[in-house]
DSSP file (Angstrom, degrees, kcal/mol; ACC not computed):
  #  RESIDUE AA STRUCTURE BP1 BP2  ACC     N-H-->O    O-->H-N    N-H-->O    O-->H-N    TCO  KAPPA ALPHA  PHI   PSI    X-CA   Y-CA   Z-CA
    1    1 A M              0   0    0      0, 0.0    59,-0.2     0, 0.0     2,-0.2   0.000 360.0 360.0 360.0 147.1  123.6  117.6  102.5
    2    2 A N  E     -A   59   0A   0     57,-2.7    57,-2.0    85,-0.0     2,-0.3  -0.578 360.0-124.1 -88.9 155.9  126.9  116.8  104.3
    3    3 A E  E     -AB  58  86A   0     83,-0.5    83,-2.6    55,-0.2     2,-0.4  -0.801  23.9-172.0-106.0 147.3  127.1  116.8  108.1
    4    4 A F  E     -AB  57  85A   0     53,-2.6    53,-2.6    -2,-0.3     2,-0.6  -0.997  22.7-136.0-136.8 137.5  129.5  118.9  110.2
    5    5 A L  E     -AB  56  84A   0     79,-2.9    79,-2.5    -2,-0.4     2,-0.5  -0.852  31.3-169.2 -88.4 124.6  130.4  118.9  113.9
    6    6 A V  E     -AB  55  83A   0     49,-2.8    49,-2.4    -2,-0.6     2,-0.6  -0.971  14.9-165.5-125.0 123.5  130.5  122.5  115.0
    7    7 A E  E     -AB  54  82A   0     75,-2.4    75,-2.4    -2,-0.5     2,-0.4  -0.939  16.6-169.6-105.6 123.2  131.8  123.8  118.3
    8    8 A I  E     -AB  53  81A   0     45,-2.7    45,-2.5    -2,-0.6     2,-0.4  -0.944  13.1-172.9-120.9 132.3  130.7  127.4  118.9
    9    9 A T  E     -AB  52  80A   0     71,-2.4    71,-2.4    -2,-0.4     2,-0.5  -0.988  12.6-154.5-119.8 132.5  131.9  129.8  121.6
   10   10 A T  E     - B   0  79A   0     41,-0.9     2,-0.5    -2,-0.4    69,-0.2  -0.913  11.3-177.0-111.0 131.8  130.2  133.2  121.9
   11   11 A A        -     0   0    0     67,-2.7    -2,-0.0    -2,-0.5     3,-0.0  -0.937  17.8-146.8-127.8 107.2  132.0  136.2  123.4
   12   12 A V        -     0   0    0     -2,-0.5     3,-0.1     1,-0.1     4,-0.1  -0.582  31.4-109.5 -72.3 128.2  129.8  139.3  123.8
   13   13 A P    >   -     0   0    0      0, 0.0     3,-1.8     0, 0.0    -1,-0.1  -0.305  38.4 -99.3 -60.1 138.7  132.0  142.4  123.3
   14   14 A A  T 3  S+     0   0    0      1,-0.3    -3,-0.0    -3,-0.0     0, 0.0  -0.280 108.5  27.2 -56.1 139.9  132.6  144.4  126.4
   15   15 A G  T 3  S+     0   0    0      1,-0.3    -1,-0.3    -3,-0.1     3,-0.0   0.423  80.6 145.3  86.7  -1.5  130.4  147.4  126.6
   16   16 A T    <   -     0   0    0     -3,-1.8    -1,-0.3     1,-0.1     5,-0.1  -0.552  57.2-111.0 -70.1 127.6  127.6  145.9  124.5
   17   17 A P    >>  -     0   0    0      0, 0.0     4,-1.8     0, 0.0     3,-0.7  -0.310  17.9-127.2 -59.4 140.6  124.2  147.2  125.9
   18   18 A E  H 3> S+     0   0    0      1,-0.3     4,-2.8     2,-0.2     5,-0.2   0.824 109.4  60.7 -59.0 -32.9  122.2  144.4  127.5
   19   19 A E  H 3> S+     0   0    0      1,-0.2     4,-2.3     2,-0.2    -1,-0.3   0.885 104.4  48.9 -62.6 -38.2  119.2  145.3  125.3
   20   20 A E  H <> S+     0   0    0     -3,-0.7     4,-2.4     2,-0.2    -2,-0.2   0.900 111.4  49.1 -67.7 -41.3  121.3  144.5  122.2
   21   21 A V  H  X S+     0   0    0     -4,-1.8     4,-2.6     2,-0.2    -2,-0.2   0.941 112.9  47.4 -62.6 -47.1  122.4  141.2  123.7
   22   22 A D  H  X S+     0   0    0     -4,-2.8     4,-2.2     1,-0.2    -2,-0.2   0.900 111.6  51.0 -61.4 -41.8  118.8  140.3  124.6
   23   23 A R  H  X S+     0   0    0     -4,-2.3     4,-2.2     1,-0.2    -1,-0.2   0.929 112.7  45.3 -62.1 -46.0  117.6  141.3  121.1
   24   24 A R  H  X S+     0   0    0     -4,-2.4     4,-2.6     2,-0.2    -2,-0.2   0.887 110.9  53.1 -67.3 -38.4  120.2  139.1  119.4
   25   25 A R  H  X S+     0   0    0     -4,-2.6     4,-1.9     2,-0.2    -1,-0.2   0.918 110.7  47.2 -63.2 -42.1  119.5  136.2  121.7
   26   26 A A  H  X S+     0   0    0     -4,-2.2     4,-1.6     1,-0.2    -2,-0.2   0.926 114.2  46.6 -64.3 -43.9  115.8  136.3  120.9
   27   27 A A  H  X S+     0   0    0     -4,-2.2     4,-2.6     1,-0.2    -2,-0.2   0.852 108.3  57.8 -65.6 -34.1  116.5  136.6  117.2
   28   28 A E  H  X S+     0   0    0     -4,-2.6     4,-2.6     2,-0.2    -1,-0.2   0.901 104.3  50.9 -61.7 -42.6  119.1  133.7  117.5
   29   29 A A  H  X S+     0   0    0     -4,-1.9     4,-1.8     2,-0.2    -1,-0.2   0.904 111.3  48.1 -63.1 -41.8  116.4  131.4  118.9
   30   30 A V  H  X S+     0   0    0     -4,-1.6     4,-2.0     2,-0.2    -2,-0.2   0.939 113.0  47.5 -63.3 -47.2  114.1  132.2  116.0
   31   31 A R  H  X S+     0   0    0     -4,-2.6     4,-2.7     1,-0.2     5,-0.2   0.887 108.5  54.8 -64.7 -38.9  116.8  131.7  113.5
   32   32 A A  H  X S+     0   0    0     -4,-2.6     4,-2.2     1,-0.2    -1,-0.2   0.904 107.8  49.9 -61.6 -40.5  117.9  128.4  115.0
   33   33 A R  H  X S+     0   0    0     -4,-1.8     4,-2.3     2,-0.2    -1,-0.2   0.904 110.9  49.9 -63.4 -40.3  114.3  127.1  114.7
   34   34 A E  H  X S+     0   0    0     -4,-2.0     4,-1.5     2,-0.2    -2,-0.2   0.921 111.2  48.3 -63.4 -43.7  114.2  128.2  111.1
   35   35 A L  H  <>S+     0   0    0     -4,-2.7     5,-2.0     1,-0.2     6,-1.4   0.850 111.1  50.8 -67.5 -33.8  117.5  126.4  110.4
   36   36 A A  H ><5S+     0   0    0     -4,-2.2     3,-1.3     4,-0.2    -1,-0.2   0.908 107.8  53.4 -66.6 -41.3  116.2  123.2  112.1
   37   37 A A  H 3<5S+     0   0    0     -4,-2.3    -2,-0.2     1,-0.3    -1,-0.2   0.814 109.7  47.9 -64.2 -30.2  113.1  123.3  110.0
   38   38 A T  T 3<5S-     0   0    0     -4,-1.5    -1,-0.3    -5,-0.1    -2,-0.2   0.432 119.0-110.3 -90.9   1.1  115.1  123.5  106.8
   39   39 A G  T < 5S+     0   0    0     -3,-1.3    -3,-0.2    -4,-0.3    -2,-0.1   0.476  89.8 111.3  88.5   2.0  117.4  120.6  107.9
   40   40 A H  S   <S+     0   0    0     -5,-2.0    18,-3.1     1,-0.2     2,-0.7   0.832  74.4  50.8 -79.3 -32.2  120.5  122.6  108.5
   41   41 A L  E     +C   57   0A   0     -6,-1.4    16,-0.2    16,-0.2    -2,-0.2  -0.919  61.5 165.5-108.4 110.9  120.6  122.3  112.2
   42   42 A A  E     -     0   0A   0     14,-2.6     2,-0.3    -2,-0.7    15,-0.2   0.890  64.2  -4.8 -92.1 -45.4  120.2  118.6  113.2
   43   43 A R  E     -C   56   0A   0     13,-1.5    13,-1.8     2,-0.0    -1,-0.3  -0.984  57.0-167.8-149.6 153.2  121.2  118.6  116.9
   44   44 A L  E     +C   55   0A   0     -2,-0.3     2,-0.3    11,-0.2    11,-0.2  -0.972   7.9 176.9-150.1 131.8  122.6  121.0  119.5
   45   45 A W  E     -C   54   0A   0      9,-3.1     9,-2.6    -2,-0.3    -2,-0.0  -0.910  19.8-148.9-129.7 156.8  124.0  120.6  122.9
   46   46 A R        -     0   0    0     -2,-0.3     7,-0.2     7,-0.2     3,-0.1  -0.988  29.7-123.1-123.0 119.9  125.6  122.8  125.6
   47   47 A P    >   -     0   0    0      0, 0.0     3,-2.2     0, 0.0     5,-0.3  -0.360  43.4 -90.7 -59.2 138.8  128.2  121.1  127.8
   48   48 A V  T 3  S+     0   0    0      1,-0.3     3,-0.1     3,-0.1     0, 0.0  -0.262 108.7   4.2 -55.0 127.2  127.3  121.2  131.4
   49   49 A G  T 3  S+     0   0    0      1,-0.2     2,-0.3    -3,-0.1    -1,-0.3   0.554 108.7 109.3  77.1   8.6  128.7  124.3  133.1
   50   50 A E    <   -     0   0    0     -3,-2.2    -1,-0.2     2,-0.1     2,-0.2  -0.835  66.1-137.5-119.5 156.6  130.1  125.8  129.9
   51   51 A R  S    S+     0   0    0     -2,-0.3   -41,-0.9    -3,-0.1     2,-0.3  -0.364  76.5  82.9-105.4  49.7  129.1  128.8  127.7
   52   52 A R  E     -A    9   0A   0     -5,-0.3     2,-0.3    -2,-0.2   -43,-0.2  -0.916  64.4-136.0-141.5 168.7  129.6  127.0  124.3
   53   53 A S  E     -A    8   0A   0    -45,-2.5   -45,-2.7    -2,-0.3     2,-0.4  -0.934   3.8-157.3-129.9 155.0  127.6  124.8  122.1
   54   54 A I  E     +AC   7  45A   0     -9,-2.6    -9,-3.1    -2,-0.3     2,-0.3  -1.000  27.1 164.5-129.1 128.3  128.3  121.6  120.1
   55   55 A G  E     -AC   6  44A   0    -49,-2.4   -49,-2.8    -2,-0.4     2,-0.6  -0.955  40.7-124.2-145.0 162.3  126.0  120.8  117.3
   56   56 A V  E     -AC   5  43A   0    -13,-1.8   -14,-2.6    -2,-0.3   -13,-1.5  -0.952  38.7-179.8-105.4 118.8  125.5  118.7  114.2
   57   57 A W  E     -AC   4  41A   0    -53,-2.6   -53,-2.6    -2,-0.6     2,-0.4  -0.814  15.0-143.9-118.8 156.4  124.8  121.0  111.2
   58   58 A R  E     +A    3   0A   0    -18,-3.1     2,-0.3    -2,-0.3   -55,-0.2  -0.968  30.2 138.7-127.9 140.3  124.2  120.2  107.6
   59   59 A A  E     -A    2   0A   0    -57,-2.0   -57,-2.7    -2,-0.4     3,-0.1  -0.961  60.7 -99.7-163.9 168.4  125.1  122.0  104.4
   60   60 A A  S    S-     0   0    0     -2,-0.3     2,-0.3   -59,-0.2    -1,-0.1   0.892 100.4 -21.9 -64.0 -39.7  126.4  121.2  100.9
   61   61 A D  S  > S-     0   0    0    -59,-0.1     4,-2.3    -3,-0.1    -1,-0.2  -0.931  76.0 -86.2-159.0 177.4  130.0  122.1  101.9
   62   62 A E  H  > S+     0   0    0     -2,-0.3     4,-2.7     1,-0.2     5,-0.2   0.851 122.4  56.7 -65.9 -34.0  131.9  124.0  104.5
   63   63 A A  H  > S+     0   0    0      2,-0.2     4,-2.7     1,-0.2     5,-0.4   0.944 109.9  44.3 -62.2 -47.0  131.7  127.3  102.6
   64   64 A E  H  >>S+     0   0    0      2,-0.2     4,-2.3     1,-0.2     5,-1.0   0.917 112.2  54.2 -62.6 -42.0  127.9  127.1  102.5
   65   65 A L  I  X>S+     0   0    0     -4,-2.3     5,-3.2     1,-0.2     4,-0.8   0.942 115.5  37.9 -56.1 -49.8  127.8  126.2  106.1
   66   66 A R  I  <>S+     0   0    0     -4,-2.7     5,-0.9     3,-0.2    -2,-0.2   0.898 127.5  32.8 -71.5 -40.9  129.9  129.2  107.2
   67   67 A E  I  <5S+     0   0    0     -4,-2.7    -3,-0.2    -5,-0.2    -2,-0.2   0.912 130.5  24.7 -85.9 -45.3  128.4  131.7  104.7
   68   68 A K  I  <5S+     0   0    0     -4,-2.3    -3,-0.2    -5,-0.4    -2,-0.1   0.539 132.3  26.8-104.9  -8.0  124.7  130.8  104.3
   69   69 A V  I ><<S+     0   0    0     -5,-1.0     3,-1.5    -4,-0.8     4,-0.2   0.684 130.1  25.7-115.4 -74.2  124.0  128.9  107.5
   70   70 A L  G > <S+     0   0    0     -5,-3.2     3,-2.1     1,-0.3    -4,-0.2   0.884 117.0  63.4 -60.8 -38.3  126.1  129.9  110.4
   71   71 A G  G 3 <S+     0   0    0     -5,-0.9    -1,-0.3    -6,-0.5    -4,-0.1   0.632  95.4  60.7 -63.2 -13.5  126.7  133.3  108.9
   72   72 A T  G <  S+     0   0    0     -3,-1.5    -1,-0.3     4,-0.1    -2,-0.2   0.476  76.9 110.1 -92.2  -3.0  122.9  134.1  109.2
   73   73 A L  S X  S-     0   0    0     -3,-2.1     3,-1.9    -4,-0.2   -45,-0.1  -0.566  72.3-133.9 -72.4 132.1  122.9  133.7  113.0
   74   74 A P  T 3  S+     0   0    0      0, 0.0    -1,-0.1     0, 0.0   -49,-0.1   0.778 106.3  46.0 -58.1 -27.4  122.3  137.0  114.7
   75   75 A M  T >  S+     0   0    0    -51,-0.2     3,-2.1     1,-0.2     4,-0.3   0.397  80.2 107.7 -95.7   3.6  125.2  136.4  117.1
   76   76 A W  G X  S+     0   0    0     -3,-1.9     3,-2.0     1,-0.3    -1,-0.2   0.837  70.3  61.4 -51.8 -40.2  127.6  135.1  114.5
   77   77 A P  G 3  S+     0   0    0      0, 0.0    -1,-0.3     0, 0.0    -2,-0.1   0.758 108.7  44.9 -60.8 -20.0  129.8  138.3  114.6
   78   78 A W  G <  S+     0   0    0     -3,-2.1   -67,-2.7    -4,-0.1     2,-0.3   0.333 102.1  92.1-101.0   4.9  130.5  137.4  118.3
   79   79 A M  E <   -B   10   0A   0     -3,-2.0     2,-0.4    -4,-0.3   -69,-0.2  -0.720  53.4-161.3-106.3 149.4  131.1  133.7  117.7
   80   80 A T  E     -B    9   0A   0    -71,-2.4   -71,-2.4    -2,-0.3     2,-0.4  -0.982  21.0-165.2-119.0 141.4  134.1  131.6  117.0
   81   81 A A  E     -B    8   0A   0     -2,-0.4     2,-0.5   -73,-0.2   -73,-0.2  -0.976  20.3-156.7-133.4 139.6  133.5  128.2  115.5
   82   82 A T  E     -B    7   0A   0    -75,-2.4   -75,-2.4    -2,-0.4     2,-0.5  -0.975  22.0-162.4-109.6 122.4  135.5  125.0  114.9
   83   83 A V  E     -B    6   0A   0     -2,-0.5     2,-0.5   -77,-0.2   -77,-0.2  -0.913  10.7-176.7-113.5 129.6  134.1  123.0  112.1
   84   84 A T  E     -B    5   0A   0    -79,-2.5   -79,-2.9    -2,-0.5     2,-0.1  -0.985  23.6-132.6-125.1 120.1  134.8  119.3  111.5
   85   85 A A  E     -B    4   0A   0     -2,-0.5     2,-0.3   -81,-0.2   -81,-0.2  -0.476  26.3-152.3 -68.8 140.8  133.4  117.5  108.4
   86   86 A L  E     -B    3   0A   0    -83,-2.6   -83,-0.5    -2,-0.1    -1,-0.0  -0.840  14.9-174.0-115.8 151.7  131.8  114.2  109.3
   87   87 A E        -     0   0    0     -2,-0.3   -85,-0.0   -85,-0.1   -83,-0.0  -0.972  40.1 -85.3-137.4 155.7  131.3  111.0  107.3
   88   88 A P        -     0   0    0      0, 0.0     3,-0.0     0, 0.0     0, 0.0  -0.256  36.9-138.6 -60.9 143.4  129.4  107.8  108.3
   89   89 A H    >   -     0   0    0      1,-0.1     3,-1.9     0, 0.0     6,-0.1  -0.861  13.3-130.6-100.5 138.6  131.3  105.2  110.3
   90   90 A P  T 3  S+     0   0    0      0, 0.0    -1,-0.1     0, 0.0     5,-0.0   0.741 108.0  49.5 -62.8 -20.6  130.7  101.6  109.3
   91   91 A N  T 3  S+     0   0    0      3,-0.0     3,-0.0     4,-0.0     0, 0.0   0.265  75.9 132.2-100.8  11.6  130.0  100.7  113.0
   92   92 A D    X   -     0   0    0     -3,-1.9     3,-1.4     1,-0.2     4,-0.2  -0.490  48.3-153.3 -65.2 118.2  127.5  103.5  113.6
   93   93 A P  G >  S+     0   0    0      0, 0.0     3,-0.6     0, 0.0    -1,-0.2   0.733  91.7  60.5 -67.2 -19.1  124.5  101.8  115.3
   94   94 A G  G 3  S+     0   0    0      1,-0.2    -2,-0.1     2,-0.1    -3,-0.0   0.544  89.6  70.2 -83.0  -6.9  122.2  104.5  113.9
   95   95 A S  G <         0   0    0     -3,-1.4    -1,-0.2     1,-0.2    -3,-0.1   0.518 360.0 360.0 -90.0  -3.8  123.0  103.7  110.3
   96   96 A N    <         0   0    0     -3,-0.6    -1,-0.2    -4,-0.2    -2,-0.1   0.458 360.0 360.0 -87.6 360.0  121.1  100.4  110.2
């Protein structure tokens, strides 16, 4: 699988009932654990004081990432994502 740096911002539509937001957030946590277990979600961070996430995700290609991985997140319809394909750097200390 290839690795991608993904920056995600979530914007809940105005007027969305809080129960719907809570339901989707709970389902999102479950789905994230499933994607981590299958190797699609490698790492995930939230910048301090911000309502976005930055993660390293894995998929065969960007189409699979968007359609079959990120697209399965319950909050995906409310998300915008910037995807950057990654490749190993020769000076990466973690590659030895």
